[in-house]
A tleap script that builds the chain and sets N, CA, C and O, in Angstrom:
source leaprc.protein.ff14SB
mol = sequence {
  NMET SER ALA LEU SER VAL MET GLN ASP LYS
  ASN ILE HIE LEU GLU ASN SER LEU SER ALA
  GLU THR CYS ILE LYS LEU ASP LEU PHE CYS
  ALA LEU GLY GLU ALA LYS ARG GLN VAL GLU
  VAL THR GLN SER LEU LEU ILE GLN LYS GLU
  LYS GLU ILE GLU GLU LEU LYS SER LYS VAL
  ALA GLU VAL MET ALA VAL MET PRO PRO THR
  LEU THR TYR ALA VAL VAL SER LEU GLU SER
  ASP MET VAL SER SER SER MET LEU TYR SER
  PRO LYS PHE MET SER GLU ASP LYS GLY THR
  THR SER LEU LEU ASP PRO ASN ALA SER ILE
  TYR THR PRO ASN ILE GLY SER SER GLU CMET
}
set mol.1.N position { -80.103 -119.926 -238.714 }
set mol.1.CA position { -79.476 -118.626 -238.598 }
set mol.1.C position { -78.074 -118.757 -238.010 }
set mol.1.O position { -77.145 -118.076 -238.445 }
set mol.2.N position { -77.925 -119.633 -237.022 }
set mol.2.CA position { -76.611 -119.812 -236.420 }
set mol.2.C position { -75.643 -120.434 -237.414 }
set mol.2.O position { -74.452 -120.124 -237.381 }
set mol.3.N position { -76.126 -121.310 -238.304 }
set mol.3.CA position { -75.261 -121.905 -239.327 }
set mol.3.C position { -74.760 -120.820 -240.276 }
set mol.3.O position { -73.605 -120.855 -240.701 }
set mol.4.N position { -75.614 -119.862 -240.610 }
set mol.4.CA position { -75.215 -118.749 -241.476 }
set mol.4.C position { -74.164 -117.892 -240.793 }
set mol.4.O position { -73.198 -117.466 -241.425 }
set mol.5.N position { -74.348 -117.643 -239.519 }
set mol.5.CA position { -73.390 -116.847 -238.763 }
set mol.5.C position { -72.033 -117.549 -238.702 }
set mol.5.O position { -70.990 -116.911 -238.842 }
set mol.6.N position { -72.055 -118.871 -238.492 }
set mol.6.CA position { -70.800 -119.652 -238.451 }
set mol.6.C position { -70.115 -119.575 -239.808 }
set mol.6.O position { -68.900 -119.389 -239.875 }
set mol.7.N position { -70.864 -119.715 -240.877 }
set mol.7.CA position { -70.303 -119.660 -242.241 }
set mol.7.C position { -69.724 -118.277 -242.526 }
set mol.7.O position { -68.673 -118.179 -243.159 }
set mol.8.N position { -70.371 -117.219 -242.082 }
set mol.8.CA position { -69.853 -115.870 -242.288 }
set mol.8.C position { -68.533 -115.676 -241.518 }
set mol.8.O position { -67.597 -115.061 -242.029 }
set mol.9.N position { -68.470 -116.203 -240.293 }
set mol.9.CA position { -67.232 -116.117 -239.504 }
set mol.9.C position { -66.099 -116.862 -240.197 }
set mol.9.O position { -64.973 -116.369 -240.266 }
set mol.10.N position { -66.404 -118.058 -240.712 }
set mol.10.CA position { -65.392 -118.833 -241.437 }
set mol.10.C position { -64.947 -118.074 -242.688 }
set mol.10.O position { -63.762 -118.046 -243.019 }
set mol.11.N position { -65.902 -117.465 -243.372 }
set mol.11.CA position { -65.593 -116.704 -244.590 }
set mol.11.C position { -64.677 -115.522 -244.262 }
set mol.11.O position { -63.709 -115.277 -244.982 }
set mol.12.N position { -64.968 -114.793 -243.195 }
set mol.12.CA position { -64.132 -113.664 -242.774 }
set mol.12.C position { -62.732 -114.162 -242.397 }
set mol.12.O position { -61.724 -113.544 -242.739 }
set mol.13.N position { -62.695 -115.294 -241.684 }
set mol.13.CA position { -61.403 -115.865 -241.296 }
set mol.13.C position { -60.597 -116.248 -242.548 }
set mol.13.O position { -59.400 -115.967 -242.614 }
set mol.14.N position { -61.227 -116.875 -243.526 }
set mol.14.CA position { -60.550 -117.246 -244.772 }
set mol.14.C position { -60.063 -116.008 -245.533 }
set mol.14.O position { -58.949 -115.998 -246.058 }
set mol.15.N position { -60.886 -114.981 -245.592 }
set mol.15.CA position { -60.491 -113.741 -246.275 }
set mol.15.C position { -59.268 -113.131 -245.600 }
set mol.15.O position { -58.340 -112.693 -246.279 }
set mol.16.N position { -59.259 -113.099 -244.276 }
set mol.16.CA position { -58.110 -112.562 -243.542 }
set mol.16.C position { -56.853 -113.404 -243.784 }
set mol.16.O position { -55.759 -112.871 -243.968 }
set mol.17.N position { -57.033 -114.728 -243.781 }
set mol.17.CA position { -55.898 -115.626 -244.032 }
set mol.17.C position { -55.353 -115.424 -245.445 }
set mol.17.O position { -54.139 -115.356 -245.641 }
set mol.18.N position { -56.235 -115.331 -246.413 }
set mol.18.CA position { -55.818 -115.112 -247.807 }
set mol.18.C position { -55.139 -113.756 -247.970 }
set mol.18.O position { -54.169 -113.629 -248.717 }
set mol.19.N position { -55.640 -112.759 -247.280 }
set mol.19.CA position { -55.042 -111.429 -247.342 }
set mol.19.C position { -53.628 -111.451 -246.757 }
set mol.19.O position { -52.707 -110.860 -247.323 }
set mol.20.N position { -53.463 -112.129 -245.631 }
set mol.20.CA position { -52.140 -112.238 -245.007 }
set mol.20.C position { -51.192 -113.030 -245.904 }
set mol.20.O position { -50.021 -112.678 -246.044 }
set mol.21.N position { -51.703 -114.101 -246.509 }
set mol.21.CA position { -50.880 -114.912 -247.426 }
set mol.21.C position { -50.463 -114.088 -248.637 }
set mol.21.O position { -49.326 -114.199 -249.097 }
set mol.22.N position { -51.348 -113.281 -249.148 }
set mol.22.CA position { -51.033 -112.432 -250.297 }
set mol.22.C position { -49.946 -111.421 -249.935 }
set mol.22.O position { -49.035 -111.173 -250.726 }
set mol.23.N position { -50.042 -110.841 -248.740 }
set mol.23.CA position { -49.005 -109.888 -248.294 }
set mol.23.C position { -47.647 -110.570 -248.187 }
set mol.23.O position { -46.621 -110.010 -248.572 }
set mol.24.N position { -47.661 -111.800 -247.652 }
set mol.24.CA position { -46.397 -112.541 -247.526 }
set mol.24.C position { -45.835 -112.839 -248.908 }
set mol.24.O position { -44.634 -112.687 -249.135 }
set mol.25.N position { -46.689 -113.262 -249.831 }
set mol.25.CA position { -46.227 -113.553 -251.194 }
set mol.25.C position { -45.660 -112.304 -251.856 }
set mol.25.O position { -44.637 -112.371 -252.538 }
set mol.26.N position { -46.319 -111.163 -251.659 }
set mol.26.CA position { -45.810 -109.913 -252.242 }
set mol.26.C position { -44.442 -109.562 -251.666 }
set mol.26.O position { -43.553 -109.126 -252.397 }
set mol.27.N position { -44.269 -109.751 -250.363 }
set mol.27.CA position { -42.972 -109.502 -249.733 }
set mol.27.C position { -41.907 -110.430 -250.297 }
set mol.27.O position { -40.783 -110.003 -250.562 }
set mol.28.N position { -42.260 -111.710 -250.484 }
set mol.28.CA position { -41.310 -112.679 -251.028 }
set mol.28.C position { -40.912 -112.328 -252.466 }
set mol.28.O position { -39.738 -112.407 -252.825 }
set mol.29.N position { -41.885 -111.944 -253.276 }
set mol.29.CA position { -41.568 -111.568 -254.656 }
set mol.29.C position { -40.714 -110.301 -254.709 }
set mol.29.O position { -39.839 -110.168 -255.564 }
set mol.30.N position { -40.974 -109.385 -253.798 }
set mol.30.CA position { -40.159 -108.171 -253.715 }
set mol.30.C position { -38.720 -108.531 -253.346 }
set mol.30.O position { -37.775 -108.001 -253.932 }
set mol.31.N position { -38.554 -109.429 -252.378 }
set mol.31.CA position { -37.218 -109.867 -251.962 }
set mol.31.C position { -36.524 -110.629 -253.095 }
set mol.31.O position { -35.319 -110.488 -253.300 }
set mol.32.N position { -37.288 -111.429 -253.818 }
set mol.32.CA position { -36.727 -112.164 -254.957 }
set mol.32.C position { -36.235 -111.204 -256.035 }
set mol.32.O position { -35.158 -111.395 -256.598 }
set mol.33.N position { -37.017 -110.185 -256.316 }
set mol.33.CA position { -36.598 -109.184 -257.299 }
set mol.33.C position { -35.333 -108.459 -256.868 }
set mol.33.O position { -34.446 -108.220 -257.687 }
set mol.34.N position { -35.242 -108.110 -255.603 }
set mol.34.CA position { -34.045 -107.442 -255.079 }
set mol.34.C position { -32.836 -108.364 -255.168 }
set mol.34.O position { -31.745 -107.926 -255.535 }
set mol.35.N position { -33.024 -109.647 -254.832 }
set mol.35.CA position { -31.918 -110.603 -254.908 }
set mol.35.C position { -31.439 -110.767 -256.350 }
set mol.35.O position { -30.236 -110.831 -256.605 }
set mol.36.N position { -32.378 -110.833 -257.290 }
set mol.36.CA position { -32.000 -110.942 -258.706 }
set mol.36.C position { -31.220 -109.711 -259.150 }
set mol.36.O position { -30.240 -109.825 -259.886 }
set mol.37.N position { -31.651 -108.545 -258.706 }
set mol.37.CA position { -30.947 -107.316 -259.068 }
set mol.37.C position { -29.526 -107.331 -258.517 }
set mol.37.O position { -28.581 -106.955 -259.210 }
set mol.38.N position { -29.381 -107.766 -257.268 }
set mol.38.CA position { -28.048 -107.840 -256.668 }
set mol.38.C position { -27.165 -108.843 -257.396 }
set mol.38.O position { -25.969 -108.604 -257.568 }
set mol.39.N position { -27.741 -109.967 -257.827 }
set mol.39.CA position { -26.974 -110.970 -258.579 }
set mol.39.C position { -26.503 -110.373 -259.899 }
set mol.39.O position { -25.353 -110.574 -260.291 }
set mol.40.N position { -27.366 -109.649 -260.583 }
set mol.40.CA position { -26.993 -109.026 -261.859 }
set mol.40.C position { -25.875 -108.008 -261.666 }
set mol.40.O position { -24.930 -107.960 -262.453 }
set mol.41.N position { -25.984 -107.197 -260.619 }
set mol.41.CA position { -24.948 -106.207 -260.333 }
set mol.41.C position { -23.621 -106.903 -260.032 }
set mol.41.O position { -22.567 -106.492 -260.518 }
set mol.42.N position { -23.688 -107.955 -259.230 }
set mol.42.CA position { -22.474 -108.692 -258.870 }
set mol.42.C position { -21.863 -109.363 -260.090 }
set mol.42.O position { -20.642 -109.374 -260.243 }
set mol.43.N position { -22.696 -109.923 -260.958 }
set mol.43.CA position { -22.187 -110.560 -262.173 }
set mol.43.C position { -21.533 -109.541 -263.095 }
set mol.43.O position { -20.487 -109.824 -263.679 }
set mol.44.N position { -22.119 -108.380 -263.234 }
set mol.44.CA position { -21.513 -107.363 -264.095 }
set mol.44.C position { -20.197 -106.874 -263.500 }
set mol.44.O position { -19.244 -106.604 -264.230 }
set mol.45.N position { -20.146 -106.760 -262.180 }
set mol.45.CA position { -18.898 -106.383 -261.508 }
set mol.45.C position { -17.829 -107.451 -261.728 }
set mol.45.O position { -16.665 -107.132 -261.972 }
set mol.46.N position { -18.230 -108.718 -261.640 }
set mol.46.CA position { -17.312 -109.828 -261.844 }
set mol.46.C position { -16.779 -109.832 -263.277 }
set mol.46.O position { -15.586 -110.046 -263.493 }
set mol.47.N position { -17.640 -109.602 -264.240 }
set mol.47.CA position { -17.214 -109.545 -265.640 }
set mol.47.C position { -16.236 -108.399 -265.837 }
set mol.47.O position { -15.232 -108.549 -266.534 }
set mol.48.N position { -16.523 -107.258 -265.228 }
set mol.48.CA position { -15.628 -106.103 -265.330 }
set mol.48.C position { -14.259 -106.429 -264.731 }
set mol.48.O position { -13.230 -106.101 -265.322 }
set mol.49.N position { -14.241 -107.073 -263.561 }
set mol.49.CA position { -12.977 -107.432 -262.913 }
set mol.49.C position { -12.207 -108.457 -263.743 }
set mol.49.O position { -10.981 -108.393 -263.821 }
set mol.50.N position { -12.920 -109.407 -264.366 }
set mol.50.CA position { -12.251 -110.400 -265.214 }
set mol.50.C position { -11.601 -109.726 -266.422 }
set mol.50.O position { -10.493 -110.091 -266.816 }
set mol.51.N position { -12.286 -108.746 -267.008 }
set mol.51.CA position { -11.698 -107.998 -268.127 }
set mol.51.C position { -10.456 -107.244 -267.663 }
set mol.51.O position { -9.442 -107.204 -268.361 }
set mol.52.N position { -10.549 -106.646 -266.475 }
set mol.52.CA position { -9.414 -105.914 -265.923 }
set mol.52.C position { -8.221 -106.848 -265.682 }
set mol.52.O position { -7.074 -106.479 -265.933 }
set mol.53.N position { -8.506 -108.059 -265.192 }
set mol.53.CA position { -7.443 -109.039 -264.970 }
set mol.53.C position { -6.792 -109.418 -266.289 }
set mol.53.O position { -5.567 -109.514 -266.370 }
set mol.54.N position { -7.597 -109.636 -267.325 }
set mol.54.CA position { -7.047 -109.991 -268.633 }
set mol.54.C position { -6.182 -108.858 -269.189 }
set mol.54.O position { -5.127 -109.111 -269.771 }
set mol.55.N position { -6.626 -107.606 -269.012 }
set mol.55.CA position { -5.825 -106.468 -269.460 }
set mol.55.C position { -4.499 -106.409 -268.714 }
set mol.55.O position { -3.452 -106.167 -269.315 }
set mol.56.N position { -4.546 -106.632 -267.398 }
set mol.56.CA position { -3.318 -106.615 -266.601 }
set mol.56.C position { -2.394 -107.756 -267.008 }
set mol.56.O position { -1.177 -107.579 -267.063 }
set mol.57.N position { -2.964 -108.931 -267.295 }
set mol.57.CA position { -2.141 -110.056 -267.741 }
set mol.57.C position { -1.449 -109.723 -269.056 }
set mol.57.O position { -0.270 -110.029 -269.235 }
set mol.58.N position { -2.174 -109.103 -269.967 }
set mol.58.CA position { -1.558 -108.761 -271.253 }
set mol.58.C position { -0.477 -107.696 -271.071 }
set mol.58.O position { 0.555 -107.742 -271.740 }
set mol.59.N position { -0.707 -106.734 -270.166 }
set mol.59.CA position { 0.321 -105.727 -269.903 }
set mol.59.C position { 1.567 -106.366 -269.296 }
set mol.59.O position { 2.690 -106.013 -269.657 }
set mol.60.N position { 1.366 -107.308 -268.374 }
set mol.60.CA position { 2.504 -108.003 -267.774 }
set mol.60.C position { 3.248 -108.788 -268.846 }
set mol.60.O position { 4.478 -108.801 -268.867 }
set mol.61.N position { 2.507 -109.439 -269.733 }
set mol.61.CA position { 3.144 -110.201 -270.803 }
set mol.61.C position { 3.951 -109.271 -271.714 }
set mol.61.O position { 5.048 -109.624 -272.147 }
set mol.62.N position { 3.408 -108.085 -272.004 }
set mol.62.CA position { 4.137 -107.120 -272.830 }
set mol.62.C position { 5.422 -106.675 -272.138 }
set mol.62.O position { 6.480 -106.600 -272.762 }
set mol.63.N position { 5.320 -106.384 -270.851 }
set mol.63.CA position { 6.496 -105.947 -270.096 }
set mol.63.C position { 7.531 -107.060 -270.043 }
set mol.63.O position { 8.725 -106.814 -270.210 }
set mol.64.N position { 7.071 -108.279 -269.810 }
set mol.64.CA position { 7.994 -109.403 -269.749 }
set mol.64.C position { 8.663 -109.633 -271.101 }
set mol.64.O position { 9.812 -110.072 -271.155 }
set mol.65.N position { 7.959 -109.342 -272.186 }
set mol.65.CA position { 8.524 -109.554 -273.518 }
set mol.65.C position { 9.636 -108.559 -273.821 }
set mol.65.O position { 10.582 -108.897 -274.533 }
set mol.66.N position { 9.542 -107.348 -273.301 }
set mol.66.CA position { 10.556 -106.337 -273.609 }
set mol.66.C position { 11.646 -106.247 -272.551 }
set mol.66.O position { 12.618 -105.514 -272.729 }
set mol.67.N position { 11.497 -106.988 -271.444 }
set mol.67.CA position { 12.522 -106.960 -270.400 }
set mol.67.C position { 13.765 -107.700 -270.864 }
set mol.67.O position { 13.666 -108.713 -271.557 }
set mol.68.N position { 14.937 -107.199 -270.486 }
set mol.68.CA position { 16.149 -107.942 -270.825 }
set mol.68.C position { 16.195 -109.233 -270.021 }
set mol.68.O position { 15.617 -109.315 -268.937 }
set mol.69.N position { 16.880 -110.237 -270.549 }
set mol.69.CA position { 16.936 -111.502 -269.813 }
set mol.69.C position { 17.631 -111.304 -268.472 }
set mol.69.O position { 18.604 -110.557 -268.369 }
set mol.70.N position { 17.134 -111.965 -267.473 }
set mol.70.CA position { 17.706 -111.838 -266.141 }
set mol.70.C position { 18.656 -112.992 -265.888 }
set mol.70.O position { 18.663 -113.987 -266.613 }
set mol.71.N position { 19.447 -112.841 -264.859 }
set mol.71.CA position { 20.351 -113.912 -264.491 }
set mol.71.C position { 19.542 -115.094 -263.986 }
set mol.71.O position { 18.572 -114.924 -263.247 }
set mol.72.N position { 19.943 -116.281 -264.385 }
set mol.72.CA position { 19.266 -117.470 -263.896 }
set mol.72.C position { 20.173 -118.163 -262.901 }
set mol.72.O position { 21.395 -118.187 -263.052 }
set mol.73.N position { 19.568 -118.708 -261.912 }
set mol.73.CA position { 20.310 -119.400 -260.882 }
set mol.73.C position { 19.988 -120.881 -260.959 }
set mol.73.O position { 18.823 -121.266 -261.057 }
set mol.74.N position { 21.006 -121.698 -260.915 }
set mol.74.CA position { 20.799 -123.144 -260.958 }
set mol.74.C position { 20.350 -123.631 -259.591 }
set mol.74.O position { 20.785 -123.116 -258.561 }
set mol.75.N position { 19.489 -124.615 -259.592 }
set mol.75.CA position { 19.043 -125.211 -258.341 }
set mol.75.C position { 20.125 -126.189 -257.904 }
set mol.75.O position { 20.584 -127.019 -258.689 }
set mol.76.N position { 20.521 -126.081 -256.650 }
set mol.76.CA position { 21.628 -126.870 -256.142 }
set mol.76.C position { 21.078 -127.910 -255.178 }
set mol.76.O position { 20.188 -127.613 -254.381 }
set mol.77.N position { 21.595 -129.107 -255.245 }
set mol.77.CA position { 21.155 -130.158 -254.324 }
set mol.77.C position { 21.679 -129.856 -252.928 }
set mol.77.O position { 22.560 -129.014 -252.754 }
set mol.78.N position { 21.137 -130.543 -251.945 }
set mol.78.CA position { 21.513 -130.266 -250.559 }
set mol.78.C position { 22.994 -130.535 -250.299 }
set mol.78.O position { 23.648 -129.767 -249.594 }
set mol.79.N position { 23.529 -131.625 -250.868 }
set mol.79.CA position { 24.920 -131.955 -250.612 }
set mol.79.C position { 25.851 -130.890 -251.188 }
set mol.79.O position { 26.757 -130.424 -250.497 }
set mol.80.N position { 25.639 -130.501 -252.442 }
set mol.80.CA position { 26.519 -129.513 -253.054 }
set mol.80.C position { 26.271 -128.123 -252.474 }
set mol.80.O position { 27.167 -127.279 -252.488 }
set mol.81.N position { 25.054 -127.875 -251.960 }
set mol.81.CA position { 24.759 -126.589 -251.340 }
set mol.81.C position { 25.608 -126.409 -250.086 }
set mol.81.O position { 26.117 -125.320 -249.821 }
set mol.82.N position { 25.751 -127.465 -249.332 }
set mol.82.CA position { 26.567 -127.378 -248.121 }
set mol.82.C position { 28.021 -127.106 -248.492 }
set mol.82.O position { 28.706 -126.354 -247.799 }
set mol.83.N position { 28.490 -127.704 -249.567 }
set mol.83.CA position { 29.865 -127.500 -249.996 }
set mol.83.C position { 30.053 -126.065 -250.460 }
set mol.83.O position { 31.030 -125.410 -250.096 }
set mol.84.N position { 29.095 -125.566 -251.283 }
set mol.84.CA position { 29.260 -124.217 -251.813 }
set mol.84.C position { 29.144 -123.169 -250.710 }
set mol.84.O position { 29.849 -122.160 -250.743 }
set mol.85.N position { 28.264 -123.395 -249.731 }
set mol.85.CA position { 28.140 -122.401 -248.667 }
set mol.85.C position { 29.389 -122.386 -247.797 }
set mol.85.O position { 29.776 -121.334 -247.289 }
set mol.86.N position { 30.021 -123.538 -247.619 }
set mol.86.CA position { 31.250 -123.535 -246.842 }
set mol.86.C position { 32.367 -122.861 -247.624 }
set mol.86.O position { 33.286 -122.295 -247.032 }
set mol.87.N position { 32.294 -122.918 -248.975 }
set mol.87.CA position { 33.308 -122.259 -249.795 }
set mol.87.C position { 33.159 -120.742 -249.726 }
set mol.87.O position { 34.144 -120.013 -249.840 }
set mol.88.N position { 31.945 -120.276 -249.542 }
set mol.88.CA position { 31.728 -118.834 -249.487 }
set mol.88.C position { 32.464 -118.203 -248.315 }
set mol.88.O position { 32.943 -117.073 -248.408 }
set mol.89.N position { 32.549 -118.930 -247.227 }
set mol.89.CA position { 33.191 -118.397 -246.039 }
set mol.89.C position { 34.628 -118.921 -245.886 }
set mol.89.O position { 35.242 -118.789 -244.828 }
set mol.90.N position { 35.129 -119.499 -246.937 }
set mol.90.CA position { 36.496 -120.015 -246.923 }
set mol.90.C position { 37.472 -118.847 -246.893 }
set mol.90.O position { 37.209 -117.810 -247.503 }
set mol.91.N position { 38.596 -118.996 -246.193 }
set mol.91.CA position { 39.594 -117.916 -246.146 }
set mol.91.C position { 40.106 -117.547 -247.535 }
set mol.91.O position { 40.574 -116.430 -247.757 }
set mol.92.N position { 40.015 -118.479 -248.452 }
set mol.92.CA position { 40.476 -118.214 -249.817 }
set mol.92.C position { 39.661 -117.091 -250.459 }
set mol.92.O position { 40.185 -116.315 -251.258 }
set mol.93.N position { 38.373 -117.010 -250.104 }
set mol.93.CA position { 37.490 -116.024 -250.705 }
set mol.93.C position { 37.280 -114.789 -249.839 }
set mol.93.O position { 36.640 -113.835 -250.280 }
set mol.94.N position { 37.794 -114.786 -248.639 }
set mol.94.CA position { 37.606 -113.650 -247.749 }
set mol.94.C position { 38.895 -112.867 -247.627 }
set mol.94.O position { 39.984 -113.441 -247.622 }
set mol.95.N position { 38.769 -111.565 -247.531 }
set mol.95.CA position { 39.934 -110.713 -247.350 }
set mol.95.C position { 40.379 -110.806 -245.898 }
set mol.95.O position { 39.559 -110.748 -244.982 }
set mol.96.N position { 41.693 -110.954 -245.696 }
set mol.96.CA position { 42.201 -111.047 -244.319 }
set mol.96.C position { 42.152 -109.686 -243.644 }
set mol.96.O position { 41.914 -109.594 -242.440 }
set mol.97.N position { 42.374 -108.645 -244.405 }
set mol.97.CA position { 42.383 -107.294 -243.857 }
set mol.97.C position { 41.010 -106.671 -244.068 }
set mol.97.O position { 40.606 -106.449 -245.209 }
set mol.98.N position { 40.302 -106.392 -243.010 }
set mol.98.CA position { 38.954 -105.815 -243.109 }
set mol.98.C position { 38.979 -104.388 -243.637 }
set mol.98.O position { 37.954 -103.897 -244.111 }
set mol.99.N position { 40.118 -103.709 -243.569 }
set mol.99.CA position { 40.201 -102.323 -243.985 }
set mol.99.C position { 40.413 -102.157 -245.482 }
set mol.99.O position { 40.322 -101.034 -245.979 }
set mol.100.N position { 40.689 -103.218 -246.217 }
set mol.100.CA position { 40.952 -103.084 -247.646 }
set mol.100.C position { 39.653 -102.870 -248.388 }
set mol.100.O position { 38.596 -103.353 -247.983 }
set mol.101.N position { 39.751 -102.146 -249.472 }
set mol.101.CA position { 38.571 -101.878 -250.286 }
set mol.101.C position { 38.534 -102.855 -251.446 }
set mol.101.O position { 39.534 -103.497 -251.765 }
set mol.102.N position { 37.389 -102.960 -252.064 }
set mol.102.CA position { 37.204 -103.866 -253.177 }
set mol.102.C position { 37.926 -103.340 -254.404 }
set mol.102.O position { 38.112 -102.134 -254.567 }
set mol.103.N position { 38.327 -104.261 -255.261 }
set mol.103.CA position { 38.957 -103.874 -256.514 }
set mol.103.C position { 37.918 -103.469 -257.556 }
set mol.103.O position { 38.277 -102.988 -258.630 }
set mol.104.N position { 36.635 -103.657 -257.250 }
set mol.104.CA position { 35.580 -103.302 -258.186 }
set mol.104.C position { 35.349 -101.797 -258.166 }
set mol.104.O position { 35.324 -101.174 -257.105 }
set mol.105.N position { 35.183 -101.227 -259.342 }
set mol.105.CA position { 34.950 -99.792 -259.471 }
set mol.105.C position { 33.446 -99.535 -259.416 }
set mol.105.O position { 32.740 -99.959 -260.331 }
set mol.106.N position { 32.916 -98.857 -258.382 }
set mol.106.CA position { 31.468 -98.624 -258.296 }
set mol.106.C position { 30.964 -97.684 -259.378 }
set mol.106.O position { 29.755 -97.616 -259.604 }
set mol.107.N position { 31.838 -96.961 -260.049 }
set mol.107.CA position { 31.418 -96.049 -261.106 }
set mol.107.C position { 31.565 -96.667 -262.495 }
set mol.107.O position { 31.392 -95.980 -263.501 }
set mol.108.N position { 31.876 -97.938 -262.551 }
set mol.108.CA position { 32.032 -98.603 -263.847 }
set mol.108.C position { 30.707 -98.590 -264.594 }
set mol.108.O position { 29.639 -98.626 -263.983 }
set mol.109.N position { 30.783 -98.537 -265.923 }
set mol.109.CA position { 29.566 -98.408 -266.732 }
set mol.109.C position { 28.671 -99.635 -266.619 }
set mol.109.O position { 27.462 -99.527 -266.824 }
set mol.110.N position { 29.217 -100.767 -266.308 }
set mol.110.CA position { 28.379 -101.961 -266.187 }
set mol.110.C position { 27.474 -101.904 -264.962 }
set mol.110.O position { 26.430 -102.557 -264.934 }
set mol.111.N position { 27.863 -101.124 -263.940 }
set mol.111.CA position { 27.069 -101.029 -262.713 }
set mol.111.C position { 26.106 -99.849 -262.717 }
set mol.111.O position { 25.147 -99.838 -261.946 }
set mol.112.N position { 26.341 -98.867 -263.562 }
set mol.112.CA position { 25.499 -97.671 -263.544 }
set mol.112.C position { 24.495 -97.730 -264.686 }
set mol.112.O position { 24.826 -98.200 -265.774 }
set mol.113.N position { 23.299 -97.269 -264.457 }
set mol.113.CA position { 22.273 -97.297 -265.510 }
set mol.113.C position { 22.576 -96.259 -266.589 }
set mol.113.O position { 23.184 -95.220 -266.331 }
set mol.114.N position { 22.139 -96.569 -267.782 }
set mol.114.CA position { 22.283 -95.628 -268.896 }
set mol.114.C position { 21.125 -94.650 -268.870 }
set mol.114.O position { 20.092 -94.892 -269.494 }
set mol.115.N position { 21.285 -93.563 -268.164 }
set mol.115.CA position { 20.193 -92.600 -267.976 }
set mol.115.C position { 19.875 -91.878 -269.262 }
set mol.115.O position { 18.703 -91.660 -269.571 }
set mol.116.N position { 20.890 -91.500 -270.021 }
set mol.116.CA position { 20.670 -90.733 -271.242 }
set mol.116.C position { 20.349 -91.604 -272.446 }
set mol.116.O position { 20.106 -91.082 -273.534 }
set mol.117.N position { 20.344 -92.909 -272.275 }
set mol.117.CA position { 20.134 -93.799 -273.421 }
set mol.117.C position { 18.672 -93.761 -273.863 }
set mol.117.O position { 17.762 -93.598 -273.051 }
set mol.118.N position { 18.476 -93.917 -275.172 }
set mol.118.CA position { 17.102 -93.883 -275.702 }
set mol.118.C position { 16.714 -95.248 -276.230 }
set mol.118.O position { 15.942 -95.328 -277.186 }
set mol.119.N position { 17.214 -96.318 -275.650 }
set mol.119.CA position { 16.865 -97.658 -276.075 }
set mol.119.C position { 15.562 -98.070 -275.414 }
set mol.119.O position { 15.563 -98.322 -274.209 }
set mol.120.N position { 14.484 -98.151 -276.113 }
set mol.120.CA position { 13.204 -98.636 -275.610 }
set mol.120.C position { 12.264 -98.694 -276.690 }
set mol.120.O position { 11.112 -99.079 -276.486 }
savepdb mol mol.pdb
quit
């Protein structure tokens, strides 16, 4: 009789252990499903952002294609850079009288935008 009682106790203990293990497994599968859902959402967001980047790249390329050419500046070596910077402040290039105005006309057509123009 005592052997039967011991076996019943072991059986109850095993049932409780299996029940707890099943609950843990259910929790893990639930967490796995949630993680998969989050990965799918993140992947779809990433795909959407990549499409948006490609659209922006194409728009930039279109804008760059219709832009007028800009001035290009030559890269100057260190030795010639020192020479050119000293020339900028040379008295030859600076006005002696600070009160004189520039000979450039600020209203010249080359400096003002063509507001009424329909070139585009």
